C-alpha positions in Angstrom: 0.0 0.0 0.0 1.0 3.6 -0.3 3.0 5.0 2.7 0.0 7.2 3.7 -3.1 4.9 3.7 -5.6 7.8 4.4 -4.7 10.3 1.8 -1.7 9.6 -0.4 -0.1 12.6 -2.0 2.9 12.0 -4.3 4.4 15.1 -5.8 5.9 14.0 -9.1 9.2 15.6 -10.0 8.7 18.0 -12.8 10.3 15.6 -15.2 9.9 17.0 -18.7 9.5 14.3 -21.4 10.2 14.8 -25.1 7.2 14.3 -27.3 6.4 14.6 -31.0 6.5 18.0 -32.7 8.5 19.5 -29.8 5.7 19.3 -27.3 6.4 18.8 -23.6 4.6 16.4 -21.3 4.8 16.8 -17.5 4.1 14.2 -14.9 1.2 15.4 -12.6 1.0 15.8 -8.9 -1.6 13.3 -7.8 -3.5 13.3 -4.5 -5.1 9.9 -4.4 -7.7 9.5 -1.6 -7.9 5.8 -0.8 -9.9 5.8 2.5 -13.7 5.7 2.9 -15.4 7.1 6.0 -17.8 4.1 6.0 -18.4 0.9 4.0 -15.8 -1.2 2.2 -12.4 0.4 2.0 -11.5 1.2 -1.7 -8.2 -0.8 -1.4 -9.7 -3.9 0.3 -8.4 -6.9 -1.6 -6.7 -4.7 -4.2 -3.2 -5.7 -5.5 -2.7 -3.5 -8.6 -3.6 -0.1 -9.9 -4.0 1.1 -13.5 -3.4 4.8 -14.3 -5.1 6.1 -17.4 -4.9 9.5 -19.1 -7.6 10.3 -21.7 -8.8 13.3 -23.6 -9.4 14.9 -27.0 -6.6 14.2 -29.4 -5.4 11.1 -27.6 -6.3 8.2 -29.9 -5.6 5.7 -27.2 -5.3 6.1 -23.4 -1.9 6.7 -21.9 -1.7 3.8 -19.4 0.6 2.5 -16.7 0.1 -0.4 -14.3 1.7 -0.7 -10.9 1.2 -2.7 -7.7 -0.8 -1.0 -5.0 2.5 0.4 -3.7 2.6 3.0 -6.4 5.1 5.7 -6.9 5.2 9.0 -8.8 6.9 7.3 -11.8 3.8 5.0 -12.2 1.6 8.0 -13.1 1.7 8.8 -16.9 2.8 12.2 -18.0 -0.1 14.3 -19.3 0.3 16.1 -22.6 -0.8 19.7 -23.0 -4.4 20.0 -24.2 -8.0 20.5 -23.0 -10.4 18.0 -21.4 -7.7 15.7 -19.9 -8.9 13.1 -17.4 -6.7 11.0 -15.1 -8.4 7.8 -14.1 -7.3 5.2 -11.5 -8.6 1.7 -11.6 -8.0 -0.7 -8.7 -7.9 -4.5 -9.3 -7.8 -7.7 -7.3 -5.2 -9.4 -9.4 -3.2 -8.3 -12.4 -5.2 -6.3 -15.0 -5.6 -8.2 -18.3 -4.7 -11.4 -16.6 -8.0 -12.1 -14.9 -7.8 -9.3 -12.4 -11.2 -8.1 -11.1 -11.9 -4.4 -11.1 -12.8 -3.4 -7.5 -12.6 0.4 -7.2 -12.5 3.4 -9.6 -11.8 7.1 -9.4 -11.1 9.8 -11.9 -10.7 13.6 -12.2 -13.1 16.0 -13.7 -11.9 17.0 -17.2 -9.1 19.6 -16.8 -6.8 21.7 -19.1 -3.1 21.4 -19.2 -0.9 24.2 -20.6 2.4 23.7 -22.3 5.0 22.6 -19.7 2.4 22.9 -16.9 2.6 20.4 -13.9 -1.1 19.5 -13.3 -2.1 19.1 -9.6 -5.1 16.8 -9.3 -7.1 14.8 -6.7 -8.9 11.5 -7.2 -11.3 9.9 -4.8 -11.1 6.2 -5.2 -14.6 4.7 -4.9 -15.7 1.1 -4.4 -17.4 0.1 -7.6 -21.2 0.1 -7.5 -21.4 0.6 -3.7 -23.5 3.4 -2.2 -21.2 4.9 0.4 -21.3 8.1 2.4 -19.3 11.0 1.0 -16.0 11.6 2.7 -14.0 14.8 3.1 -10.7 15.3 1.3 -9.1 17.0 4.4 -10.2 14.1 6.7 -11.1 11.1 4.5 -12.2 9.0 7.4 -14.9 11.7 8.3 -18.2 11.6 6.5 -19.7 14.8 5.0 -23.3 15.4 6.0 -25.8 17.9 4.5 -26.7 20.6 6.9 -30.4 19.7 6.9 -32.9 16.9 6.2 -34.3 17.5 2.7 -37.1 15.9 0.7 -38.9 17.5 -2.3 -35.8 19.7 -2.7 -33.8 20.6 -5.8 -30.2 19.8 -6.7 -28.6 21.9 -9.5 -25.2 21.0 -10.9 -23.2 24.2 -11.4 -20.7 24.9 -14.3 -17.8 24.6 -11.9 -18.8 21.1 -10.8 -20.4 22.1 -7.5 -24.0 21.3 -6.7 -26.6 23.7 -5.3 -29.2 22.3 -2.9 -32.3 24.4 -2.2 -35.4 24.1 0.0 -37.3 20.9 0.6 -39.1 19.6 3.7 -38.1 17.5 6.7 -40.5 14.7 7.8 -40.6 14.6 11.6 -41.6 11.8 14.0 -44.7 13.7 15.1 -46.0 13.9 11.5 -45.0 17.6 11.0 -43.4 18.5 7.7 -41.6 21.9 8.1 -40.4 23.5 4.9 -36.9 24.9 4.5 -35.8 28.1 2.7 -32.1 27.4 3.1 -29.5 26.5 0.5 -26.2 24.7 0.6 -23.4 24.0 -1.9 -21.6 20.7 -2.2 -18.0 20.8 -3.5 -16.9 17.4 -4.9 -13.2 18.4 -4.9 -13.3 18.8 -1.1 -16.2 16.6 -0.2 -17.8 19.5 1.9 -21.2 21.2 2.3 -21.2 24.9 2.9 -24.3 27.1 3.6 -25.7 29.5 1.1 -28.3 32.3 1.3 -32.0 31.9 2.2 -34.3 31.7 -0.8 -37.7 31.6 1.0 -39.4 28.4 2.2 -40.2 26.1 -0.7 -40.6 22.4 -1.4 -41.6 20.7 -4.7 -40.4 23.7 -6.6 -38.2 23.9 -9.7 -34.6 25.0 -10.2 -33.3 26.0 -13.6 -29.7 26.7 -14.4 -29.3 29.8 -16.5 -26.5 30.9 -18.8 -23.7 32.3 -16.8 -24.3 30.0 -13.8 -27.2 31.7 -12.0 -30.1 29.6 -10.9 -33.9 30.4 -11.1 -35.9 28.9 -8.3 -39.7 29.0 -9.0 -42.8 28.1 -7.0 -43.1 25.4 -4.5 -45.1 24.9 -1.3 -44.2 27.4 1.6 -45.9 25.1 4.1 -47.2 21.6 3.8 -49.1 20.9 7.1 -51.6 23.5 6.1 -50.8 24.0 2.5 -49.8 27.5 1.3 -47.7 28.4 -1.7 -44.5 30.4 -2.2 -45.4 33.3 -4.5 -41.9 34.7 -4.9 -39.3 33.3 -7.4 -35.6 33.9 -6.8 -32.6 34.3 -9.2 -29.6 33.2 -7.2 -26.0 34.1 -8.0 -24.1 31.3 -6.3 -20.7 32.9 -6.8 -21.7 36.1 -4.9 -24.3 34.6 -2.7 -26.8 37.3 -3.8 -30.4 36.6 -4.7 -33.0 38.7 -6.6 -36.7 38.3 -5.8 -39.2 38.2 -8.6 -43.0 37.6 -8.7 -44.4 35.2 -11.3 -48.0 35.6 -12.5 -49.1 32.3 -10.9 -48.2 30.5 -7.6 -47.9 26.7 -8.1 -46.1 23.7 -6.8 -45.3 20.2 -8.2 -45.0 21.8 -11.6 -42.5 21.2 -14.4 -39.9 23.5 -15.9 -37.3 23.3 -18.6 -34.7 25.8 -19.8 -33.4 26.1 -23.4 -29.8 26.7 -24.3 -30.4 30.5 -24.4 -31.9 30.7 -20.9 -35.6 30.7 -21.7 -37.5 28.8 -19.0 -41.0 27.3 -19.7 -43.2 26.6 -16.7 -46.1 24.1 -17.1 -48.8 22.7 -14.9 -48.6 22.2 -11.1 -51.2 22.5 -8.4 -52.8 25.5 -6.6 -53.1 25.8 -2.8 -56.6 24.3 -3.2 -55.2 21.2 -5.0 -56.6 22.1 -8.4 -54.5 21.9 -11.5 -52.8 25.1 -12.7 -53.3 25.4 -16.5 -51.7 28.8 -17.0 -48.3 28.6 -18.6 -45.5 31.1 -18.0 -42.0 31.8 -19.3 -38.9 33.4 -18.0 -36.3 35.2 -20.1 -32.8 35.2 -18.5 -31.5 38.0 -20.8 -34.1 40.5 -19.6 -34.6 38.9 -16.1 -38.4 39.0 -16.4 -41.3 36.6 -16.6 -43.2 36.6 -19.9 -46.8 35.6 -20.7 -47.3 32.4 -22.7 -50.6 32.4 -24.7 -53.2 29.7 -24.2 -53.6 27.1 -21.5 -52.0 23.7 -21.0 -54.5 21.3 -19.3 -51.9 19.0 -17.9 -50.9 18.1 -14.3 -47.8 15.9 -13.5 -46.4 16.4 -17.0 -42.7 16.0 -17.8 -40.7 18.5 -19.8 -37.6 17.7 -21.9 -35.3 19.6 -24.1 -34.3 18.1 -27.4 -30.6 17.8 -28.5 -30.8 21.1 -30.5 -31.1 22.9 -27.1 -34.0 25.0 -28.3 -37.0 22.8 -28.6 -38.9 21.9 -25.4 -41.3 18.9 -25.3 -44.2 18.4 -23.0 -44.9 14.7 -22.5 -47.4 12.9 -20.4 -49.4 14.3 -17.5 -53.2 14.3 -17.2 -56.1 16.7 -17.6 -57.2 15.7 -14.1 -59.3 12.8 -15.4 -57.0 10.7 -17.7 -53.4 10.6 -18.9 -52.6 12.5 -22.1 -50.8 10.7 -24.9 -49.8 13.5 -27.2 -46.3 15.0 -27.0 -46.3 18.7 -27.7 -43.4 20.9 -28.7 -42.5 24.5 -28.1 -39.8 27.1 -28.8 -39.0 30.7 -27.9 -39.7 33.1 -30.8 -38.0 36.2 -29.3 -40.9 37.4 -27.2 -42.6 34.3 -25.8 -43.0 30.5 -26.2 -45.0 29.4 -29.2 -46.2 25.9 -30.1 -44.7 24.3 -33.2 -47.1 23.3 -35.9 -45.9 19.7 -36.2 -48.3 16.7 -35.9 -47.7 15.7 -32.3 -46.5 12.1 -31.8 -48.2 9.9 -29.2 -46.8 8.0 -26.3 -47.2 4.2 -26.5 -48.1 4.4 -22.8 -49.8 7.6 -21.6 -48.4 8.3 -18.1 -48.3 10.8 -15.2 -45.3 11.5 -12.9 -42.7 10.2 -15.3 -39.0 11.2 -15.1 -36.7 12.2 -18.0 -33.0 12.0 -18.6 -30.8 12.5 -21.7 -29.5 9.2 -23.2 -26.4 9.1 -25.3 -23.4 11.3 -25.8 -23.4 14.5 -27.7 -21.6 13.1 -30.7 -24.2 10.3 -30.9 -27.1 12.7 -30.5 -28.5 12.7 -27.0 -32.2 12.0 -26.8 -34.7 12.4 -23.9 -35.7 9.1 -22.4 -39.1 9.1 -20.6 -39.0 6.8 -17.6 -41.8 5.2 -15.6 -44.8 7.0 -14.2 -48.3 5.8 -13.4 -50.7 4.7 -16.2 -53.6 6.5 -14.5 -54.3 9.6 -12.4 -54.7 7.9 -9.0 -52.5 5.0 -7.8 -54.9 4.5 -4.9 -57.7 3.9 -7.4 -56.1 1.3 -9.7 -53.3 3.2 -11.5 -50.2 1.1 -11.8 -46.5 2.0 -12.1 -45.2 1.8 -15.7 -42.4 -0.5 -16.8 -42.0 0.9 -20.3 -39.7 3.7 -21.2 -39.9 5.8 -24.4 -37.4 7.8 -26.4 -38.5 11.2 -27.5 -36.8 11.2 -30.8 -38.1 14.5 -32.3 -41.1 16.7 -32.6 -42.8 14.1 -34.7 -41.4 10.7 -33.5 -41.4 8.6 -30.3 -39.8 5.2 -30.1 -39.7 2.3 -27.6 -37.1 2.4 -24.9 -35.9 -0.5 -22.7 -38.2 -2.2 -20.2 -37.4 -1.1 -16.6 -38.6 -1.8 -13.1 -42.1 -0.3 -12.6 -42.0 3.0 -10.7 -43.0 6.6 -10.7 -41.3 9.8 -9.5 -37.9 8.1 -9.8 -34.7 10.1 -9.8 -32.9 9.8 -13.1 -29.6 11.3 -14.1 -27.4 11.4 -17.2 -23.7 10.4 -16.8 -21.0 12.3 -18.7 -20.6 9.2 -21.0 -24.2 9.2 -22.0 -25.5 6.4 -19.8 -28.5 7.0 -17.4 -28.8 6.0 -13.8 -32.3 5.5 -12.3 -32.7 5.5 -8.5 -35.6 5.0 -6.1 -39.1 6.3 -6.8 -42.5 5.0 -6.0 -43.9 1.5 -6.9 -47.4 0.1 -6.3 -47.5 -2.7 -3.7 -50.4 -3.6 -3.9 -52.1 -0.4 -5.1 -50.3 1.7 -2.5 -47.4 3.8 -3.7 -44.4 3.2 -1.6 -40.7 4.2 -2.0 -38.4 1.7 -3.6 -34.7 1.0 -3.4 -34.2 -0.1 -7.0 -31.2 1.1 -9.0 -30.7 0.6 -12.7 -28.1 1.6 -15.2 -29.2 2.2 -18.8 -26.5 1.8 -21.5 -27.1 3.3 -25.0 -26.1 1.3 -28.0 -25.6 2.6 -31.6 -28.4 1.3 -33.9 -29.7 -1.1 -31.2 -32.0 -1.1 -28.2 -30.3 0.2 -25.0 -29.4 -2.4 -22.4 -30.2 -2.3 -18.7 -27.9 -3.3 -15.9 -29.2 -3.8 -12.4 -27.1 -1.9 -9.7 -27.0 -2.8 -6.0 -30.0 -1.5 -4.1 -30.0 1.8 -2.3 -29.3 1.4 1.4 -33.0 2.2 2.0 -36.0 2.9 -0.3 -36.3 6.6 -1.3 -38.6 9.0 -3.0 -38.5 12.8 -3.3 -34.6 12.5 -3.2 -32.1 14.1 -5.6 -29.4 12.4 -7.7 -26.7 14.4 -9.4 -24.0 13.4 -11.8 -20.6 14.6 -10.5 -17.8 15.6 -12.9 -15.9 12.4 -12.0 -18.7 10.2 -13.3 -20.1 9.2 -9.9 -23.6 10.0 -8.7 -24.5 11.9 -5.6 -27.7 11.0 -3.7 -29.1 13.4 -1.1 -32.2 13.4 1.1 -35.6 11.9 0.3 -38.1 9.9 2.3 -38.5 6.2 3.0 -42.2 5.5 3.5 -41.9 1.8 2.6 -43.0 0.7 6.1 -45.9 3.2 6.2 -44.1 5.5 8.6 -41.9 8.1 6.8 -38.2 8.1 7.7 -35.8 10.7 6.3 -32.0 10.0 6.1 -29.7 13.0 6.7 -26.9 11.7 4.6 -25.1 12.1 1.3 -24.3 9.0 -0.6 -22.1 8.6 -3.6 -21.9 5.6 -6.1 -19.5 5.0 -8.9 -21.1 3.0 -11.7 -18.9 0.5 -13.6 -17.0 1.9 -16.5 -18.2 1.3 -20.1 -15.0 -0.4 -21.2 
């Protein structure tokens, strides 16, 4: 093992290597975190490490293999360029000779200037295991969110951090106080730090705007006696400042999507009286104002998705309050407001409410929204069942079948940097009563073929109304949620991270 089993830092000598065309490659300074604060230690049973450098312009990975007692010379030099990734794979046995991959860690993509010595950190994670997040400064100490949160939002920021906002905290006496706090998770340090108050809100939406600001809209201000939050906030995470705005309509449990230019479409939701909200509204990040959207959209529990062009927003599923809607509508911003495209709308094979969406496939392959789960009726207490089918929203005129998945609604689904999709938790029907599930699945796209599905280890406990976020290193962060599988809600105050198996 490394001389420092908790946090091994080897500063590579600035050994400059000759490369083609006169370029210089410099060995990096690697801080490899090999201790977990709980669960299986990343180096348990490990005998060998494989160091890999990948990135644009590198036709094949730069690789070196060492025993677990690695040294600076075992880390490949990193050529100048953008989007470089240093990956560490840990094996029980010799790689390529039957060794079994046990743990994995990688950096976020980073840039290397000519002659620069990159300084990077890698958290080694046990493959496929949900483990508490640990802190870089004290790797044997777990990092905890500052509050219990369910029905909150988690927004990945351009710099790799994650903004958590609002939510509610189920308590033993049945109370459900709603929070107005925010906190930011830094994956480089494994820490949560407090942010500004944004007004009490749960079951709201958070939309990342160009430039890194976040629009928080709607939500319930209280849940025990329902009242709604009427104020929206634009939050500048870098400065900690927020700007209050007032949308036309107060709503919660609505849907929102933002196009590539920062136009946000708000659809559906419920009023304080429980009725459906059919008034649509838009937000223009450039002017910082809400804009009217003509007409009404008679859909509750619909799902919004943005096509790969970044400008077309689809409205899929939801119900008119009586039955699920099958047609998939499409909209775009025309400079003043959102308008509906004049295409013949495609129809879902399985009309559904409460579905989840994630982008499947990498950019070069053409990412497409994948509609996951939902209920096939309005009321699961009155016969509606969780849906197994997924559907690919190919375009404004075409929907195709996706893979068959475990039946659930309100799951958490997230797209990984490599185009795969992880689906966690959600609500099933057993029998006829929606309860949180612990199911975890990995959806793997395939060119010119049906995506495949790999079962992942179960979550440590069933969860619904939680968040899952893809971190820059390819792992998934899971925070908050509620476990109501026993009929008595329990809420974990923890942050879990899981590293899915690599594609190759």
